[in-house]
C-alpha positions, 0 to 999 in steps of 0.5 A: 939415815937421820942423825938425832941429837936428843936433848935430855931436857925435852921429851924424846918423841922420835920413832924409827919405822924400819919396816917402810921400804920401797915395794914393801907393804907397811902398817899405818903410822897414823896413831903415832903421827897423830900423837905428835911423834917425829917418825923417820924411815931409815930403810925407805930409799928413794930413787933421787938424783940429788945432784940434779936438785942441788944444781937448780938455781934457787934464785929462779922465781918460778922454782923457789917454792911451788905447789903441785897437785896430783890426780885422784889416782895419785899420778903426777899431773904433768900437763898442769905442772908444765903450764904453771912452771912455764907461766912462772918463767921456767924455760920449757926444757928445764920444766920438762927435766924437773917434771921427769924427776918429780914423776920419778919421785912420786912413783917411788914414794906414793905407795909408801905414803899410802901405807904410812897414812892408811885409814885417812880419806884424802881431799886435796892431794898436793906437794910443796917443792921447797927449792930455795935455801932456808937459814935459821927459820924461827922456832914455831908450831904451824899457825894460821889466821884462818881456821882450817877444818881439815887435817893433813898427812905431812911427809918430808923428803930431803932432795938435796946433796947436803943435810937438811938441819932441823931443830925441834922443841916442845909439843903442843901438849907441853906448851899448853901445860907450860902456858896455862897459868899465864894464858890471857883469860879474855882470849879464852873467853872471846877468842877463836880457836885459831887465835888461841893457837897463835897465842900459844905459839907466840907466848912460847917462841916469840912473835917474830923470827928474831924474838927469843930465838935461843931460849927454848931447848931443842933437839937437833936433827941432820936429815941426810940426802934422801931421808924421809920423815913424817911429823904433824907440824901443827903439834911439834915445834920445829925450825929449819936451821939449814936446808936447800932442796926438799919436798913436803907431801901435804895431802889434806885429810877429812877430820872424820877420818882421823884415828883420833879427831880430838888431835885435830889442832882446832879440837885441841885448842877448844879442849884447852879453852874448856879446861881453862874456863871450867869452874875450880 
């Protein structure tokens, strides 16, 4: 299970969900997820061959970072994966072995994923396999140049035989309060919601991976091999300090099916705009 070093200078937004297990029905954790909590699942033990994933050559261009789609019934689309992998230079024999391990993981985790995010209507069903080493990523909330009208249900799994080390910091609600007085009024009046979101991130954590990287307080989390956690990475500032092989299950969610649509990142940006521009 994860080891969390809680910084007393930050809100403690970590939540353990011990009822989530393979083969057991769990309640929905959508309310906590949308509220910006980091949810861990200490009893969700998946059948993962950590040695296999750790031994993959992370320098292989076809295996560094790839997205795979699932069918509407949540089964693994093996032919689509094999076509994509071999087109990217992965040897057919290796692609077959990777597909075997992917299918086994999907079979184990999908029932739990459906419980954790029960109530959501999914659109795109995909996962992103992060099969390369990441060192000292910049602290950030997820930002985009284009606006994304959908929400997502994001579940992470550490596939490797080494811990995945994260730090987390302020949540978006904290960031908005911190930056309210300094936020550019011209951007509030004329900027898009996406531009407001990007500015909130840049003002707090810098605009590059080398700017202000050590000045914000952080929680530190060691996700052990096989650990599973859920977090809305648009809401919680995070940093991969060290990590090797992992997967994030990133199904997109219709905004209308959110428990609280006001927690969609664009809605939060517009609410921030409205609160800042209202007459004193």
